[in-house]
PDBQT receptor file of N, H, CA, C and O in Angstrom, charges set to zero:
ATOM      1  N   MET A   1     -18.097   0.024   3.396  1.00  0.00    +0.000 N 
ATOM      2  CA  MET A   1     -16.663  -0.007   3.601  1.00  0.00    +0.000 C 
ATOM      3  C   MET A   1     -16.398  -0.058   5.105  1.00  0.00    +0.000 C 
ATOM      4  O   MET A   1     -17.031   0.652   5.887  1.00  0.00    +0.000 OA
ATOM      5  N   ALA A   2     -15.466  -0.899   5.488  1.00  0.00    +0.000 N 
ATOM      6  H   ALA A   2     -14.951  -1.476   4.853  1.00  0.00    +0.000 HD
ATOM      7  CA  ALA A   2     -15.162  -1.070   6.904  1.00  0.00    +0.000 C 
ATOM      8  C   ALA A   2     -14.432   0.153   7.448  1.00  0.00    +0.000 C 
ATOM      9  O   ALA A   2     -13.601   0.752   6.764  1.00  0.00    +0.000 OA
ATOM     10  N   LYS A   3     -14.753   0.510   8.678  1.00  0.00    +0.000 N 
ATOM     11  H   LYS A   3     -15.427   0.023   9.233  1.00  0.00    +0.000 HD
ATOM     12  CA  LYS A   3     -14.055   1.607   9.341  1.00  0.00    +0.000 C 
ATOM     13  C   LYS A   3     -12.711   1.094   9.836  1.00  0.00    +0.000 C 
ATOM     14  O   LYS A   3     -12.653   0.128  10.598  1.00  0.00    +0.000 OA
ATOM     15  N   LEU A   4     -11.641   1.731   9.410  1.00  0.00    +0.000 N 
ATOM     16  H   LEU A   4     -11.687   2.515   8.792  1.00  0.00    +0.000 HD
ATOM     17  CA  LEU A   4     -10.296   1.345   9.821  1.00  0.00    +0.000 C 
ATOM     18  C   LEU A   4      -9.675   2.462  10.639  1.00  0.00    +0.000 C 
ATOM     19  O   LEU A   4      -9.784   3.638  10.293  1.00  0.00    +0.000 OA
ATOM     20  N   THR A   5      -9.032   2.087  11.713  1.00  0.00    +0.000 N 
ATOM     21  H   THR A   5      -8.943   1.131  11.994  1.00  0.00    +0.000 HD
ATOM     22  CA  THR A   5      -8.252   3.069  12.450  1.00  0.00    +0.000 C 
ATOM     23  C   THR A   5      -6.916   3.238  11.731  1.00  0.00    +0.000 C 
ATOM     24  O   THR A   5      -6.562   2.432  10.871  1.00  0.00    +0.000 OA
ATOM     25  N   ARG A   6      -6.194   4.263  12.078  1.00  0.00    +0.000 N 
ATOM     26  H   ARG A   6      -6.482   4.918  12.777  1.00  0.00    +0.000 HD
ATOM     27  CA  ARG A   6      -4.910   4.504  11.419  1.00  0.00    +0.000 C 
ATOM     28  C   ARG A   6      -3.958   3.338  11.653  1.00  0.00    +0.000 C 
ATOM     29  O   ARG A   6      -3.242   2.926  10.740  1.00  0.00    +0.000 OA
ATOM     30  N   ARG A   7      -3.949   2.810  12.865  1.00  0.00    +0.000 N 
ATOM     31  H   ARG A   7      -4.530   3.145  13.606  1.00  0.00    +0.000 HD
ATOM     32  CA  ARG A   7      -3.049   1.708  13.188  1.00  0.00    +0.000 C 
ATOM     33  C   ARG A   7      -3.393   0.448  12.394  1.00  0.00    +0.000 C 
ATOM     34  O   ARG A   7      -2.497  -0.228  11.887  1.00  0.00    +0.000 OA
ATOM     35  N   SER A   8      -4.685   0.128  12.284  1.00  0.00    +0.000 N 
ATOM     36  H   SER A   8      -5.413   0.676  12.696  1.00  0.00    +0.000 HD
ATOM     37  CA  SER A   8      -5.064  -1.063  11.520  1.00  0.00    +0.000 C 
ATOM     38  C   SER A   8      -4.845  -0.844  10.023  1.00  0.00    +0.000 C 
ATOM     39  O   SER A   8      -4.508  -1.786   9.306  1.00  0.00    +0.000 OA
ATOM     40  N   PHE A   9      -5.033   0.386   9.546  1.00  0.00    +0.000 N 
ATOM     41  H   PHE A   9      -5.307   1.151  10.128  1.00  0.00    +0.000 HD
ATOM     42  CA  PHE A   9      -4.784   0.688   8.134  1.00  0.00    +0.000 C 
ATOM     43  C   PHE A   9      -3.306   0.477   7.796  1.00  0.00    +0.000 C 
ATOM     44  O   PHE A   9      -2.976  -0.094   6.756  1.00  0.00    +0.000 OA
ATOM     45  N   ILE A  10      -2.424   0.940   8.678  1.00  0.00    +0.000 N 
ATOM     46  H   ILE A  10      -2.692   1.404   9.523  1.00  0.00    +0.000 HD
ATOM     47  CA  ILE A  10      -0.992   0.769   8.436  1.00  0.00    +0.000 C 
ATOM     48  C   ILE A  10      -0.629  -0.711   8.479  1.00  0.00    +0.000 C 
ATOM     49  O   ILE A  10       0.197  -1.166   7.688  1.00  0.00    +0.000 OA
ATOM     50  N   ALA A  11      -1.237  -1.470   9.395  1.00  0.00    +0.000 N 
ATOM     51  H   ALA A  11      -1.909  -1.100  10.038  1.00  0.00    +0.000 HD
ATOM     52  CA  ALA A  11      -0.969  -2.902   9.476  1.00  0.00    +0.000 C 
ATOM     53  C   ALA A  11      -1.418  -3.618   8.209  1.00  0.00    +0.000 C 
ATOM     54  O   ALA A  11      -0.706  -4.485   7.703  1.00  0.00    +0.000 OA
ATOM     55  N   VAL A  12      -2.588  -3.264   7.696  1.00  0.00    +0.000 N 
ATOM     56  H   VAL A  12      -3.166  -2.560   8.107  1.00  0.00    +0.000 HD
ATOM     57  CA  VAL A  12      -3.084  -3.875   6.464  1.00  0.00    +0.000 C 
ATOM     58  C   VAL A  12      -2.191  -3.497   5.289  1.00  0.00    +0.000 C 
ATOM     59  O   VAL A  12      -1.901  -4.333   4.433  1.00  0.00    +0.000 OA
ATOM     60  N   THR A  13      -1.755  -2.242   5.245  1.00  0.00    +0.000 N 
ATOM     61  H   THR A  13      -1.991  -1.563   5.941  1.00  0.00    +0.000 HD
ATOM     62  CA  THR A  13      -0.892  -1.790   4.158  1.00  0.00    +0.000 C 
ATOM     63  C   THR A  13       0.448  -2.515   4.193  1.00  0.00    +0.000 C 
ATOM     64  O   THR A  13       0.956  -2.915   3.145  1.00  0.00    +0.000 OA
ATOM     65  N   LEU A  14       1.029  -2.691   5.376  1.00  0.00    +0.000 N 
ATOM     66  H   LEU A  14       0.617  -2.366   6.227  1.00  0.00    +0.000 HD
ATOM     67  CA  LEU A  14       2.303  -3.403   5.485  1.00  0.00    +0.000 C 
ATOM     68  C   LEU A  14       2.152  -4.871   5.102  1.00  0.00    +0.000 C 
ATOM     69  O   LEU A  14       3.041  -5.445   4.473  1.00  0.00    +0.000 OA
ATOM     70  N   ALA A  15       1.026  -5.482   5.481  1.00  0.00    +0.000 N 
ATOM     71  H   ALA A  15       0.304  -5.016   5.993  1.00  0.00    +0.000 HD
ATOM     72  CA  ALA A  15       0.803  -6.880   5.117  1.00  0.00    +0.000 C 
ATOM     73  C   ALA A  15       0.663  -7.031   3.602  1.00  0.00    +0.000 C 
ATOM     74  O   ALA A  15       1.184  -7.981   3.018  1.00  0.00    +0.000 OA
ATOM     75  N   ALA A  16      -0.038  -6.095   2.973  1.00  0.00    +0.000 N 
ATOM     76  H   ALA A  16      -0.461  -5.323   3.448  1.00  0.00    +0.000 HD
ATOM     77  CA  ALA A  16      -0.177  -6.143   1.516  1.00  0.00    +0.000 C 
ATOM     78  C   ALA A  16       1.167  -5.907   0.844  1.00  0.00    +0.000 C 
ATOM     79  O   ALA A  16       1.474  -6.536  -0.168  1.00  0.00    +0.000 OA
ATOM     80  N   GLY A  17       1.965  -5.012   1.395  1.00  0.00    +0.000 N 
ATOM     81  H   GLY A  17       1.716  -4.501   2.218  1.00  0.00    +0.000 HD
ATOM     82  CA  GLY A  17       3.288  -4.752   0.844  1.00  0.00    +0.000 C 
ATOM     83  C   GLY A  17       4.200  -5.962   0.977  1.00  0.00    +0.000 C 
ATOM     84  O   GLY A  17       4.989  -6.252   0.077  1.00  0.00    +0.000 OA
ATOM     85  N   ALA A  18       4.094  -6.666   2.096  1.00  0.00    +0.000 N 
ATOM     86  H   ALA A  18       3.454  -6.430   2.827  1.00  0.00    +0.000 HD
ATOM     87  CA  ALA A  18       4.911  -7.870   2.286  1.00  0.00    +0.000 C 
ATOM     88  C   ALA A  18       4.518  -8.944   1.280  1.00  0.00    +0.000 C 
ATOM     89  O   ALA A  18       5.381  -9.614   0.711  1.00  0.00    +0.000 OA
ATOM     90  N   ALA A  19       3.227  -9.106   1.064  1.00  0.00    +0.000 N 
ATOM     91  H   ALA A  19       2.527  -8.562   1.526  1.00  0.00    +0.000 HD
ATOM     92  CA  ALA A  19       2.766 -10.093   0.087  1.00  0.00    +0.000 C 
ATOM     93  C   ALA A  19       3.229  -9.710  -1.315  1.00  0.00    +0.000 C 
ATOM     94  O   ALA A  19       3.619 -10.575  -2.100  1.00  0.00    +0.000 OA
ATOM     95  N   ARG A  20       3.188  -8.431  -1.629  1.00  0.00    +0.000 N 
ATOM     96  H   ARG A  20       2.872  -7.729  -0.992  1.00  0.00    +0.000 HD
ATOM     97  CA  ARG A  20       3.634  -7.970  -2.951  1.00  0.00    +0.000 C 
ATOM     98  C   ARG A  20       5.129  -8.152  -3.120  1.00  0.00    +0.000 C 
ATOM     99  O   ARG A  20       5.592  -8.551  -4.188  1.00  0.00    +0.000 OA
ATOM    100  N   SER A  21       5.894  -7.859  -2.062  1.00  0.00    +0.000 N 
ATOM    101  H   SER A  21       5.518  -7.535  -1.194  1.00  0.00    +0.000 HD
ATOM    102  CA  SER A  21       7.348  -7.976  -2.179  1.00  0.00    +0.000 C 
ATOM    103  C   SER A  21       7.774  -9.434  -2.318  1.00  0.00    +0.000 C 
ATOM    104  O   SER A  21       8.764  -9.721  -2.990  1.00  0.00    +0.000 OA
ATOM    105  N   LEU A  22       7.048 -10.354  -1.699  1.00  0.00    +0.000 N 
ATOM    106  H   LEU A  22       6.244 -10.121  -1.153  1.00  0.00    +0.000 HD
ATOM    107  CA  LEU A  22       7.378 -11.765  -1.853  1.00  0.00    +0.000 C 
ATOM    108  C   LEU A  22       7.172 -12.218  -3.290  1.00  0.00    +0.000 C 
ATOM    109  O   LEU A  22       7.971 -12.991  -3.820  1.00  0.00    +0.000 OA
ATOM    110  N   SER A  23       6.111 -11.745  -3.922  1.00  0.00    +0.000 N 
ATOM    111  H   SER A  23       5.461 -11.118  -3.492  1.00  0.00    +0.000 HD
ATOM    112  CA  SER A  23       5.885 -12.107  -5.314  1.00  0.00    +0.000 C 
ATOM    113  C   SER A  23       6.868 -11.380  -6.224  1.00  0.00    +0.000 C 
ATOM    114  O   SER A  23       7.239 -11.912  -7.270  1.00  0.00    +0.000 OA
ATOM    115  N   ALA A  24       7.296 -10.178  -5.849  1.00  0.00    +0.000 N 
ATOM    116  H   ALA A  24       6.994  -9.746  -4.999  1.00  0.00    +0.000 HD
ATOM    117  CA  ALA A  24       8.261  -9.427  -6.656  1.00  0.00    +0.000 C 
ATOM    118  C   ALA A  24       9.633 -10.090  -6.611  1.00  0.00    +0.000 C 
ATOM    119  O   ALA A  24      10.369 -10.046  -7.597  1.00  0.00    +0.000 OA
ATOM    120  N   VAL A  25       9.981 -10.690  -5.506  1.00  0.00    +0.000 N 
ATOM    121  H   VAL A  25       9.383 -10.726  -4.705  1.00  0.00    +0.000 HD
ATOM    122  CA  VAL A  25      11.265 -11.382  -5.408  1.00  0.00    +0.000 C 
ATOM    123  C   VAL A  25      11.276 -12.581  -6.352  1.00  0.00    +0.000 C 
ATOM    124  O   VAL A  25      12.304 -12.900  -6.949  1.00  0.00    +0.000 OA
ATOM    125  N   ALA A  26      10.134 -13.240  -6.482  1.00  0.00    +0.000 N 
ATOM    126  H   ALA A  26       9.299 -12.982  -5.997  1.00  0.00    +0.000 HD
ATOM    127  CA  ALA A  26      10.055 -14.415  -7.351  1.00  0.00    +0.000 C 
ATOM    128  C   ALA A  26      10.180 -14.031  -8.825  1.00  0.00    +0.000 C 
ATOM    129  O   ALA A  26      10.744 -14.793  -9.611  1.00  0.00    +0.000 OA
ATOM    130  N   THR A  27       9.663 -12.861  -9.213  1.00  0.00    +0.000 N 
ATOM    131  H   THR A  27       9.206 -12.242  -8.575  1.00  0.00    +0.000 HD
ATOM    132  CA  THR A  27       9.678 -12.470 -10.619  1.00  0.00    +0.000 C 
ATOM    133  C   THR A  27      10.876 -11.603 -10.984  1.00  0.00    +0.000 C 
ATOM    134  O   THR A  27      11.199 -11.488 -12.166  1.00  0.00    +0.000 OA
ATOM    135  N   LYS A  28      11.547 -10.988 -10.011  1.00  0.00    +0.000 N 
ATOM    136  H   LYS A  28      11.285 -11.081  -9.051  1.00  0.00    +0.000 HD
ATOM    137  CA  LYS A  28      12.727 -10.137 -10.227  1.00  0.00    +0.000 C 
ATOM    138  C   LYS A  28      12.444  -8.987 -11.199  1.00  0.00    +0.000 C 
ATOM    139  O   LYS A  28      13.141  -8.841 -12.203  1.00  0.00    +0.000 OA
ATOM    140  N   THR A  29      11.442  -8.185 -10.911  1.00  0.00    +0.000 N 
ATOM    141  H   THR A  29      10.876  -8.303 -10.095  1.00  0.00    +0.000 HD
ATOM    142  CA  THR A  29      11.139  -7.033 -11.758  1.00  0.00    +0.000 C 
ATOM    143  C   THR A  29      12.075  -5.878 -11.419  1.00  0.00    +0.000 C 
ATOM    144  O   THR A  29      12.360  -5.654 -10.243  1.00  0.00    +0.000 OA
ATOM    145  N   PRO A  30      12.563  -5.139 -12.418  1.00  0.00    +0.000 N 
ATOM    146  CA  PRO A  30      13.472  -4.030 -12.140  1.00  0.00    +0.000 C 
ATOM    147  C   PRO A  30      12.758  -2.774 -11.636  1.00  0.00    +0.000 C 
ATOM    148  O   PRO A  30      13.416  -1.871 -11.119  1.00  0.00    +0.000 OA
ATOM    149  N   ALA A  31      11.449  -2.693 -11.770  1.00  0.00    +0.000 N 
ATOM    150  H   ALA A  31      10.915  -3.426 -12.190  1.00  0.00    +0.000 HD
ATOM    151  CA  ALA A  31      10.702  -1.508 -11.346  1.00  0.00    +0.000 C 
ATOM    152  C   ALA A  31      10.478  -1.538  -9.832  1.00  0.00    +0.000 C 
ATOM    153  O   ALA A  31      10.407  -2.607  -9.226  1.00  0.00    +0.000 OA
ATOM    154  N   ARG A  32      10.366  -0.339  -9.228  1.00  0.00    +0.000 N 
ATOM    155  H   ARG A  32      10.423   0.529  -9.721  1.00  0.00    +0.000 HD
ATOM    156  CA  ARG A  32      10.110  -0.230  -7.794  1.00  0.00    +0.000 C 
ATOM    157  C   ARG A  32       8.683   0.243  -7.569  1.00  0.00    +0.000 C 
ATOM    158  O   ARG A  32       8.138   1.007  -8.365  1.00  0.00    +0.000 OA
ATOM    159  N   HIS A  33       8.082  -0.219  -6.476  1.00  0.00    +0.000 N 
ATOM    160  H   HIS A  33       8.525  -0.841  -5.829  1.00  0.00    +0.000 HD
ATOM    161  CA  HIS A  33       6.768   0.259  -6.058  1.00  0.00    +0.000 C 
ATOM    162  C   HIS A  33       6.973   1.352  -5.024  1.00  0.00    +0.000 C 
ATOM    163  O   HIS A  33       7.722   1.172  -4.064  1.00  0.00    +0.000 OA
ATOM    164  N   ILE A  34       6.313   2.481  -5.218  1.00  0.00    +0.000 N 
ATOM    165  H   ILE A  34       5.704   2.628  -5.998  1.00  0.00    +0.000 HD
ATOM    166  CA  ILE A  34       6.351   3.556  -4.232  1.00  0.00    +0.000 C 
ATOM    167  C   ILE A  34       4.932   3.736  -3.717  1.00  0.00    +0.000 C 
ATOM    168  O   ILE A  34       4.015   4.043  -4.480  1.00  0.00    +0.000 OA
ATOM    169  N   VAL A  35       4.762   3.541  -2.414  1.00  0.00    +0.000 N 
ATOM    170  H   VAL A  35       5.507   3.292  -1.795  1.00  0.00    +0.000 HD
ATOM    171  CA  VAL A  35       3.450   3.658  -1.792  1.00  0.00    +0.000 C 
ATOM    172  C   VAL A  35       3.412   4.955  -0.997  1.00  0.00    +0.000 C 
ATOM    173  O   VAL A  35       4.260   5.193  -0.137  1.00  0.00    +0.000 OA
ATOM    174  N   THR A  36       2.421   5.792  -1.292  1.00  0.00    +0.000 N 
ATOM    175  H   THR A  36       1.733   5.599  -1.991  1.00  0.00    +0.000 HD
ATOM    176  CA  THR A  36       2.252   7.064  -0.598  1.00  0.00    +0.000 C 
ATOM    177  C   THR A  36       0.913   7.040   0.124  1.00  0.00    +0.000 C 
ATOM    178  O   THR A  36      -0.107   6.682  -0.467  1.00  0.00    +0.000 OA
ATOM    179  N   LEU A  37       0.911   7.416   1.390  1.00  0.00    +0.000 N 
ATOM    180  H   LEU A  37       1.739   7.706   1.870  1.00  0.00    +0.000 HD
ATOM    181  CA  LEU A  37      -0.331   7.501   2.150  1.00  0.00    +0.000 C 
ATOM    182  C   LEU A  37      -0.858   8.923   2.078  1.00  0.00    +0.000 C 
ATOM    183  O   LEU A  37      -0.127   9.872   2.363  1.00  0.00    +0.000 OA
ATOM    184  N   VAL A  38      -2.112   9.079   1.703  1.00  0.00    +0.000 N 
ATOM    185  H   VAL A  38      -2.705   8.308   1.472  1.00  0.00    +0.000 HD
ATOM    186  CA  VAL A  38      -2.747  10.393   1.625  1.00  0.00    +0.000 C 
ATOM    187  C   VAL A  38      -4.086  10.335   2.345  1.00  0.00    +0.000 C 
ATOM    188  O   VAL A  38      -4.699   9.274   2.459  1.00  0.00    +0.000 OA
ATOM    189  N   TYR A  39      -4.526  11.482   2.826  1.00  0.00    +0.000 N 
ATOM    190  H   TYR A  39      -4.028  12.344   2.734  1.00  0.00    +0.000 HD
ATOM    191  CA  TYR A  39      -5.836  11.566   3.462  1.00  0.00    +0.000 C 
ATOM    192  C   TYR A  39      -6.849  11.976   2.399  1.00  0.00    +0.000 C 
ATOM    193  O   TYR A  39      -6.718  13.037   1.788  1.00  0.00    +0.000 OA
ATOM    194  N   ASP A  40      -7.845  11.145   2.181  1.00  0.00    +0.000 N 
ATOM    195  H   ASP A  40      -7.951  10.284   2.677  1.00  0.00    +0.000 HD
ATOM    196  CA  ASP A  40      -8.879  11.401   1.195  1.00  0.00    +0.000 C 
ATOM    197  C   ASP A  40     -10.089  11.999   1.910  1.00  0.00    +0.000 C 
ATOM    198  O   ASP A  40     -10.751  11.320   2.694  1.00  0.00    +0.000 OA
ATOM    199  N   LYS A  41     -10.375  13.277   1.635  1.00  0.00    +0.000 N 
ATOM    200  H   LYS A  41      -9.837  13.829   0.997  1.00  0.00    +0.000 HD
ATOM    201  CA  LYS A  41     -11.469  13.956   2.323  1.00  0.00    +0.000 C 
ATOM    202  C   LYS A  41     -12.826  13.362   1.960  1.00  0.00    +0.000 C 
ATOM    203  O   LYS A  41     -13.722  13.309   2.802  1.00  0.00    +0.000 OA
ATOM    204  N   SER A  42     -12.986  12.915   0.711  1.00  0.00    +0.000 N 
ATOM    205  H   SER A  42     -12.258  12.958   0.027  1.00  0.00    +0.000 HD
ATOM    206  CA  SER A  42     -14.276  12.369   0.297  1.00  0.00    +0.000 C 
ATOM    207  C   SER A  42     -14.576  11.050   1.000  1.00  0.00    +0.000 C 
ATOM    208  O   SER A  42     -15.733  10.770   1.316  1.00  0.00    +0.000 OA
ATOM    209  N   LEU A  43     -13.544  10.231   1.250  1.00  0.00    +0.000 N 
ATOM    210  H   LEU A  43     -12.605  10.459   0.993  1.00  0.00    +0.000 HD
ATOM    211  CA  LEU A  43     -13.739   8.985   1.981  1.00  0.00    +0.000 C 
ATOM    212  C   LEU A  43     -13.695   9.192   3.486  1.00  0.00    +0.000 C 
ATOM    213  O   LEU A  43     -14.264   8.409   4.246  1.00  0.00    +0.000 OA
ATOM    214  N   GLY A  44     -13.017  10.253   3.910  1.00  0.00    +0.000 N 
ATOM    215  H   GLY A  44     -12.556  10.890   3.292  1.00  0.00    +0.000 HD
ATOM    216  CA  GLY A  44     -12.878  10.507   5.338  1.00  0.00    +0.000 C 
ATOM    217  C   GLY A  44     -11.863   9.596   5.997  1.00  0.00    +0.000 C 
ATOM    218  O   GLY A  44     -11.936   9.357   7.203  1.00  0.00    +0.000 OA
ATOM    219  N   MET A  45     -10.917   9.084   5.226  1.00  0.00    +0.000 N 
ATOM    220  H   MET A  45     -10.857   9.278   4.247  1.00  0.00    +0.000 HD
ATOM    221  CA  MET A  45      -9.915   8.187   5.788  1.00  0.00    +0.000 C 
ATOM    222  C   MET A  45      -8.662   8.215   4.918  1.00  0.00    +0.000 C 
ATOM    223  O   MET A  45      -8.648   8.809   3.840  1.00  0.00    +0.000 OA
ATOM    224  N   MET A  46      -7.616   7.564   5.408  1.00  0.00    +0.000 N 
ATOM    225  H   MET A  46      -7.627   7.082   6.283  1.00  0.00    +0.000 HD
ATOM    226  CA  MET A  46      -6.369   7.492   4.665  1.00  0.00    +0.000 C 
ATOM    227  C   MET A  46      -6.500   6.430   3.579  1.00  0.00    +0.000 C 
ATOM    228  O   MET A  46      -7.234   5.454   3.729  1.00  0.00    +0.000 OA
ATOM    229  N   ARG A  47      -5.764   6.644   2.467  1.00  0.00    +0.000 N 
ATOM    230  H   ARG A  47      -5.167   7.437   2.345  1.00  0.00    +0.000 HD
ATOM    231  CA  ARG A  47      -5.691   5.622   1.435  1.00  0.00    +0.000 C 
ATOM    232  C   ARG A  47      -4.293   5.608   0.858  1.00  0.00    +0.000 C 
ATOM    233  O   ARG A  47      -3.557   6.590   0.955  1.00  0.00    +0.000 OA
ATOM    234  N   ALA A  48      -3.938   4.501   0.266  1.00  0.00    +0.000 N 
ATOM    235  H   ALA A  48      -4.536   3.704   0.187  1.00  0.00    +0.000 HD
ATOM    236  CA  ALA A  48      -2.606   4.319  -0.276  1.00  0.00    +0.000 C 
ATOM    237  C   ALA A  48      -2.631   4.507  -1.785  1.00  0.00    +0.000 C 
ATOM    238  O   ALA A  48      -3.540   4.031  -2.465  1.00  0.00    +0.000 OA
ATOM    239  N   ILE A  49      -1.617   5.210  -2.306  1.00  0.00    +0.000 N 
ATOM    240  H   ILE A  49      -0.879   5.596  -1.753  1.00  0.00    +0.000 HD
ATOM    241  CA  ILE A  49      -1.437   5.372  -3.743  1.00  0.00    +0.000 C 
ATOM    242  C   ILE A  49      -0.166   4.635  -4.100  1.00  0.00    +0.000 C 
ATOM    243  O   ILE A  49       0.906   4.925  -3.569  1.00  0.00    +0.000 OA
ATOM    244  N   ASP A  50      -0.293   3.683  -5.003  1.00  0.00    +0.000 N 
ATOM    245  H   ASP A  50      -1.164   3.448  -5.435  1.00  0.00    +0.000 HD
ATOM    246  CA  ASP A  50       0.821   2.841  -5.399  1.00  0.00    +0.000 C 
ATOM    247  C   ASP A  50       1.290   3.238  -6.789  1.00  0.00    +0.000 C 
ATOM    248  O   ASP A  50       0.490   3.306  -7.722  1.00  0.00    +0.000 OA
ATOM    249  N   ARG A  51       2.608   3.505  -6.933  1.00  0.00    +0.000 N 
ATOM    250  H   ARG A  51       3.258   3.450  -6.175  1.00  0.00    +0.000 HD
ATOM    251  CA  ARG A  51       3.167   3.885  -8.231  1.00  0.00    +0.000 C 
ATOM    252  C   ARG A  51       4.321   2.962  -8.568  1.00  0.00    +0.000 C 
ATOM    253  O   ARG A  51       5.059   2.534  -7.680  1.00  0.00    +0.000 OA
ATOM    254  N   LEU A  52       4.482   2.653  -9.848  1.00  0.00    +0.000 N 
ATOM    255  H   LEU A  52       3.883   3.001 -10.569  1.00  0.00    +0.000 HD
ATOM    256  CA  LEU A  52       5.622   1.896 -10.337  1.00  0.00    +0.000 C 
ATOM    257  C   LEU A  52       6.645   2.877 -10.905  1.00  0.00    +0.000 C 
ATOM    258  O   LEU A  52       6.318   3.688 -11.772  1.00  0.00    +0.000 OA
ATOM    259  N   VAL A  53       7.885   2.803 -10.415  1.00  0.00    +0.000 N 
ATOM    260  H   VAL A  53       8.151   2.145  -9.711  1.00  0.00    +0.000 HD
ATOM    261  CA  VAL A  53       8.949   3.675 -10.889  1.00  0.00    +0.000 C 
ATOM    262  C   VAL A  53      10.049   2.787 -11.466  1.00  0.00    +0.000 C 
ATOM    263  O   VAL A  53      10.601   1.949 -10.752  1.00  0.00    +0.000 OA
ATOM    264  N   PRO A  54      10.374   2.958 -12.746  1.00  0.00    +0.000 N 
ATOM    265  CA  PRO A  54      11.413   2.104 -13.355  1.00  0.00    +0.000 C 
ATOM    266  C   PRO A  54      12.797   2.404 -12.809  1.00  0.00    +0.000 C 
ATOM    267  O   PRO A  54      13.772   1.774 -13.218  1.00  0.00    +0.000 OA
TER     268      PRO A  54
C-alpha cells in the first residue's frame, strides 16, 4: 500500500468525491453520500468511510 500524506489523502478523497458526484448528477439519485475520515490504528493512516443516507 502506498504511503500517503494527509494532504495527498485529502486530495485523492476530493478527486474521488468529484468523480462520484458527476456520476450522481447524471443518475439523479435521492440518496446522499456521507464521507467520514477516521484514523485507522491498524493501517497507521487515515481512511474514508462512505455511507448512503436516504
